[in-house]
N, C-alpha and C positions, 0 to 999 in steps of 0.2 A: 285811801280815798273813799269818801262817803259820796255816793251818787245822789244827785238831786232828782227825786221822784215826786210825782203827783199822786196823792192818795185819794181815791174816790170810793165812797161808801153809799151805794144806791139805796140800801135798806137799813138805816141805822135803827137801834144802837147795836144789834148783834149780828147783822149781816156781814158777809165777806167784804173786805176792804181791798179794792184793786190797786195795785202799784203800777204806775205807767211812766214811761220815759217817752215824752211826746205822745204819740198814739199807740205805741207798742206796749202790750201787757208784759210786764217783767216778773210779776209775782203777785202774791196775795197774803193778807193777814186775816186770820180767822179768830175773832173774839170768842172766848169760851163761855161767857156769861158770868164768870166769877171774878172778873178783873184780869185774868191771865189771857194770853192769846198765843196761837201758833202762827208760824209764818212759813212760806214756801217761795223760794226764788226759782222761777221756771227756767231761767237761763243756765243756772249752775246746778240745778237739782238739789240744792241745799235746803234743809228744813230745820226748824227748831221751835222751841217753846220759850216764851218770855213772861215776865211778871205783869206786863201790861201791853195794851195795843200799841202804845207809843214806843215801848222798848222793842216790840216786834218789828215795827216800822224801821227803827234805827238798825236793827240787826239785818233786815232784808236789804236796806240801802247799803250797808257795809259789805254784805256778800256780793251785791251787784257791782259796787265800787271796786272791790278786789278783782273781780272778773274783768272789769274795764281796764284796770292797770295791767293785768297779765296779757290782755289782748292788744294793749298799746293804743287804746282809744280813750278819749276824754270828752267830757261835756264842756261846752263853753258857757260863759255867763250869758251870752245872747240866747243860747238854746234854753238854759234854765229859765230866763225871763220869759221867753216865748211860750213855754209850757203853761204859764199862768193864764194866758189868753184862751187856752183850750177849755177851761172850766169857769 
């Protein structure tokens, strides 16, 4: 499962990108300035490096989605839609 996360970057283009599920901070993506990015899922303590910020976002969402599956929780379409109203 790929979790639906909202990504917010207060200081583009190279500032940290926050990953949120509703108002909970789930992790972050750190652009490295050369196109690559690292990511960290706070919930699972997983970290990695990706070829781009978009790939890092996908990896983070995948890690959180796997955690959600193991925990037996799921996001609903209503929650995913509701998140768009936060930003």
